[in-house]
Each structure stands twice: as structure tokens, then as C-alpha cells.
N, C-alpha and C positions, 0 to 999 in steps of 0.2 A: 088238686095240688099241682099235678103235672100241667094241667091247662093254665093255671095261674102263673106258672114259671115259663113254660115253653111258648105260649102265645106272645107275651111281651118280648121274649127273646127273638122270635121271628120278626116282630115289628122293628126291633132294634137293628137286626141284620139287614132288613129291607131298607130301612132308613139310611144306614151307613152305605149300602151299595148305591142308593140313589144320590146321596151326597157326593160319593166318589165319582159317579158318572156325570153328575150335574143335571140329569134329566131322567125321565122314564119314557119308554116307547109309547107313542100315541097320546101322551099327555103333555100339556103346555105348562110344565112345572120346572122351576129352577131350584138351586140348592136351598134357598131360603124357604120356599113353600114346602119342599120335601121335608126339611128339618122341622118346620112348624107343624105340619100334619102328623109327623111321627111323634113329636112331643105331645100333641093333643090326644092322639090315640092311646098313648101310654098312660096319660092322666085318666082318660075315660075307662081304661081297663084296670085302673087302680094300682098299676105297677108303681106309681108314685102319686102322692097326694098333692092337692093344690098348694098346701102350705110348704111341702118339700120342694115343689116346683119353684115357688117364689123365692125360697131360701137358696135354691141352686143357682139362680141367676146372679152373677157377680156384677152388681151395679157399678162398681169401680171401673171394671173393664168397659161396660157399655157407655158410661159417661165420658171416660177418657177417649174412646174411639169417636164418639160424637163431637167432642170438643176439638179434636185434631181435624176432623172433617170440616167443621165450621171455619177453622183457621185456614185450611187448604182452599176452601171455597172462596174466601176473600182474596187470597193470593192469585187464584185463577182469574177471578173477575177483575182484578186490578191490572192484569197484563204482565205480572212479574215474570212468568215463565217465558213469555215472548221476548222480554228484555234479555233474559239469560241466553236464549237462543241467538239473538243478535250479537251478543258479546262473544259467543263461541265462534260464530262466522267471521267476526272481525279479526280474531287471533289466528284461526286455522289457515295454514297455507298449503298443506299437503293432505292426502287422504289419511295417512297415519296420525297426523296432528288432529284432524277432525275426529277420528276414532278415539284418540286419547282424551280429548276434551269432552266428548260425549260421555265416555265412561266415567270420567272424573265428576262431572256435574250430575249425571244420573245417579251415581252412587252417593254423592254428598247430599243432594236434595232428598233422596229416598230415606236417608237416615233421619231427616227432619220432618218430612211431609208425607209419609206413607208411600211405599213403592208403587202401589196400584194407581195412585193419583198421578205420580210422575210419568208413568208410561202412557196413561190416558191422555195427558197433555202433550207429551213430546212425540208420540208416534206420528201424528199428522205432520208435525214440523220436520221430522227426520225424512219422511217420504217426500215432502216438498223440496227439501235441500238436495237430497240425492237425485231427485228427478231433474232439477235445474242443473246439477253438476254432471248429469249423465253417468252417475256412479251406480254400481250394483247395490240396491238397498238392503239386501239380505244380511251382510256382515254388520251393518249399522243397526238394523233391527235386532239382531242377535245381541249386539253390544248393549243396546238400550235395555232389553229384557233382563239379561243376565247381570248386568252391573246394578240395576235397580234392586234385584234380589240380594246381591252380595253387599251392597252399601247399606241396605236396610238392617243388616245384622248388627250394626254398630251401636244402635240405641234401642231403648225400650219402646219408643214411639215409631220405630222404623217400619214395622209391619204388624198385621193383626195377631200373629202367633206370639210375637215378642210382647205385645200389650198384655195378652193373657198371662204369659210367663212372669212378666213384671208384677202384675197384681197378685198372682198366686204365690210367688216366691218371696215377695217382700224385699227383693234386692233393690238397692237404691239406684237411681239413674246414673250417678257417677261410677259406682262400683261395676255396674253392668257394662258401661262403655269402656272403662279402664281395661276390662278383660277382653273385649271383643273388637275395639277399634283397630288394634294391630292386625287382627285376622281379616278385617274388612279391607284395610289398606293393601295387605299382601294379596288378597283375593282379587282386587281390582287390577293390580299390576299383572297378575297371572292371566286375568281375563283378556287384557289387551294383547299380551304375547301370544296366547292361544288363537285368538281370532285373526291376528296378523299372519300367524303360521298357517292356519287352515285355509284362509282366503288370500294367500300371498300373491296370487296373480292380480287380484283387484287392488292390492296396495303397492304394486311395483310401478305404478304410473307416476308421471311427473306432477308438478304443481298444477292446481286447477284455478279456474277463474273465480273472482269474487262474486258472491251471490247475495242478493238482497231479498228479504222476505216481503210479502205484501204488507202494507201499512195496517197496523192494528191500533185501535184507540187504547191509550194507557191512562189509567186513573192514578195519578201520582199520590194524591192525599191518602187514598185507600191503601196503596202499596206501602207508603211510609208508616201508616198506622199498623198495618199487618206486620211489618218488619219490627217495629217497636214492641208490639205484643209478643212476638216470637223471642226477641232478645230478653224481655222481662221474664218470659216463661223459662228460658234456658238458665237465666240467672237464678231464678227461684229453685230450679232443679239442682243447680250446683251447690246452693247453700243448704239443701236438704229438705225442701218443701216436697210433700208427697206429689207424685206425678199427676194424679187425677186432679188435685186441687190447683196445681200450677197450670195445667192445660185448660181447666174450666175457667180460670181467671183470664187467661189469654183470649179464649173464645168469647167471654163476656165483654171484654174490652173492644174487640172488633165489631161486636153486635150493636154497640152504642154508636149510632150514626144518624145523620140527617138526610142523607142522599140515597143510600142503597136500601131498597125495600127488603124486608126480612124474607118475603116470599122468594126473592131472587137467590138469596143465600141458601135457603132451605131446599130449593129445587136442585141444588148441587150435591146435596147429602145422599149418600148411598143407604137409604133406609132399609133396603133388603138385607144388607150386610149386618145391620143391627138386629134385625129379626132372626137372621141366621145364627148369630152368636147366642142370643137369648135361648133359642130353641135347642141349640147344641148343649148348652149348660144343663137343660132339663133332661135331654136324652142321656147324657153322661151320668147324671145323678141316678137315673133309672137303672143304668147298667150296674152301678154300685149297689143299689138297693136290692137287686135280685141276686146279688152275690157273684155276678160274673166278673166284676172288677177284681175281687180278691183272687179268683182262680187265675185270671190273666197275669196278675202280679206274681203269683206263686210259680207260674209256668215260665215267665220271662225274666224273673230276677236273676241277675248275673252272679253266679257263685264261683266261676272260674274264668281265667283269662283276664284281659284288660277291660275293666268296666267302661272306660271312656270309649274305647274302640267298639265294643259290643253295643253299647247304648247308641252310639252314633249310627251304626249300621241299622239297628232296629228302628231308630227315628227316621232314617232315610227311606227305608222300605215302607214303613207305615205312612209316611207323608206322600209317597207316590201311589200307594194303594187307596188311601181314603182322604187325601189332601192334608195339608199341614195343620190347619186349625183343629179339625177333629183328632188328629194324631196327638197333638199337645194335650188335649183334654183327656184322651183315653190313656195316655202314658204318664199322667201326672203322678199316679201312685207308684209307678216304677221309679220315678225321680225321687220320691219321698223315701223309698226303700234304701237309697244310697247312704253310706256313712257320711259322705260329704255332699249334702243336698245342694249347696250353692253351685258346686261344679256340675252336678247333674242337670240343674236347670240351665246353666250356661251351655253345656253340651247339647241339650235339647234345642235351645235357641239357635245355636250354630248349625246343627245338623238338619233341623226341619226347614231352615231358611235356605241353606246351600242345596238341599235335596230338590228344591224347586227348580233348579237349573238342569236337572237330569233329563227330563223329557218336556215336550211342549205342554203336556197336561199337568206338569208338576206344580205350577203356581197360577194364580189368577192373573198376575202381571204378564206372564207369557201368553195367555189366551187373549188378553186385551190387545197386545201387540199384533198377534196373528190375525185376529178378527178385524181390527182396524185396517191392517195392511190389505186384507182380502177385499174389503170394501173399496179400496183404492186400486184394485187390480194386481196386487202383489201377493204371491203365494209363498208363505213360510210353512213348508210341510213338516210333518212329524219326523221323517227321516233326515231332512235337511237340518232340523234343529238338533236331532240326536247326535249327529256326527261331531258337533262342537260341544253340545251340552254335557255329554258323558265325560269328555276330557276336563272340562271346567269343573264339573262336580267332583271328580276323583281327586284332582290336584288341590282345589280349595278346601275340600273336606280333610285331606291329608294335612294341610297346613294348620287347619283349625284344631285337629286332634293333637298334633305335635305341640302346638302352643299351649293348649289347656292341660296337656299331660305333663310336660316338662317345666313349664314356667309358672304353673299355679298349683 
């Protein structure tokens, strides 16, 4: 009996540690493979049956994430993000204006196209722009990463943890956005002010010269089709069509093509992330099946003080210890223990998203920016990130808590 409980528990702990670190020493494993192996071992040990494992995987979440990725891939291949960057350069006349426009478009596009996708596309462009302008790239890289995280809180499709929360909670697209768009807007404004304050020497310079990016082929028919598909998806969401169905319809529309090979689109899909999600669902189910989940809920349930504040702090700490997606899955029972479960889910969405700005390791978007910059000879260190990230997190989290507490 002890063996049947403690061995799966050890496997779960090792898996969570591995997912948190993103690797194991001496092994070439990433978060997806660690989660998959952990899930497989738990099934082999009979901590969870195959039937329970299949039932644990939320297909709505997987299909929604895949559909958004397909839509994103078409936008990337069409040159849409290149056009957006050209537009920013045409308008910006000063470093502060460039920063403001970068934050605005990074936040806005992240709400629609997944924050990880936005930073993956825009980081090389930001490095090229700042290099040509002879500007310090660090504040702009900080702005890109943090605004992508902040902006993504505005919609269910903005980031992976919101996608999970949306499918688990059943909150509609409009209801979710009505609560959190104001938080995102306030957060983006604070983000600009904090970065200008911290890097005030870099933003005290005069106007800079006009910069043109290297020519890139733009596929206008594909771009137009992708825009139409997105508009139709958003319209469907506004009138109440389930998020997964609306996204799947949009993805299907852009896949109907005579020119673009399917292999090209599917090569842009982050298949590892889908494996990661499926495996985490299984691991979380195993935690519940051996009774650990109920003990955690009993220990963490808030019986005193302000529930929103306490749950925000708990979500923030959990997100930085084990990453935001596992945190959402592990804390879902805590959210369900609230008298007002909708607010609990919204608090979790806000806190796990804004928590990503605390440290460089807080979100995948941050790591993408740092790793891409490193390949181009620019170092965004942990301490450099922390001196701005901690201010951004505290202030944006405070705004989110106040908004959800006093206005809802």
C-alpha cells in the first residue's frame, strides 16, 4: 500500500521538478518529453488507468490550441507581422514612441495570436531595428516580452493557461474579455511608464533616423484570407459560438488552399506544446486519483483574509515555481472551492499571466526573447530582467486585484 502511493508520488514530484526546470542534468529532455515520460510511468505503475488517462485529456483545449497555431502559422507565412513592423517604423519618430507602439502592438496581437508566437516573430525584428538605430536593445526586448504577457490576459485565446481556464471554467469569450481587457490596458500603460523610468537614460535621446527593414515577400491573398478567417472567428465568439468550434472553423478555412502546401503550415506548429498539455492533464489526474489533490486543496483553501489577494499570491508563487500551465492544472480544485468560482478562474488567469513577468524564467515568452537575443549577441540576463520585471509584476498585479475585487 505504501509502495503503491509513495512511488507514484515520487514520480509526480520528479516530473513537476523537471517541468519547472525545463530539463534534467545529463539528459536531452525538454518539458514535453519530461511530462510525457512522467505520464507514461504513472500509467505503467497503475496510478492511473489508460481509460482515466484518455478521459483526463481535455480535447477541447488541445483542438483549440492546435487551431490557433494553424491560424498563426498562416499569418506568419503571409508576412503579416512584417507589415505590422513596417507600420510601427513609419509612425515612430522618437525612442519613447517606438517603445509605446511596440508595447501596443505586442499586447494587442498577443491577445489574438498567442503571446509565444508574437515574441518568436518580433524578437529578430526588434533586434534589427535597434541595431540600425544604434539603440540599447534591452528595454525594447523587455517591453516585447512583458507586453506580450500582459496583453495576452485580455482573451481566452491569448496564452496557453487562458485556453485551459476557458475550457475548464466554461466562461464565455465575451464575459472573460469584459472582465480582463481593462486590466490588460492598464497593465500596458504601466509597462510603458516603468520601462521608460528604469531606462530613462536610453529614452532621453532626441529623434532618430528613419529605418527600413530588408525586403520580405508578402503573400497578400494568404494574408487577406487569414484576416477574414480571424474576423469570422471573432464574430462567432461574440455571438456565443463555443471557442473551440469557432477556432476550428477559422483554422479549417485557412487550410483550404491551392498554393500553400499543408506540410509548410504544419512545420510551423509547436507539436511539443500539444504533447506537453496532454501529458500534464494525465499527471494532474494522477495527482487527484491518489488523493494528493484533495489534501492540497484542504491545506490551501482560503478561510480568512481576502480570497482574491491570497489566491493571486498563491497563483503567482506557483507559476514561478512550476510554470503557469502546470500551476493552473494543479490549482483548479482550489478555484472550484470558491463561493464565486467565476471570479476565482479570472483571478487565476490574471495572476498566472502577470506572474510570468516576475523573472526571466516566469514564462516561455520571456525565454524565447532571451534565447533569440543571445543568438544575435545580445544578453538579457536574469538580474537585468528582474530589476524591471519585479516592478511590472507588483504594479500590474495590484491593478488586477483591485479591479476584480472592487468592480466585480
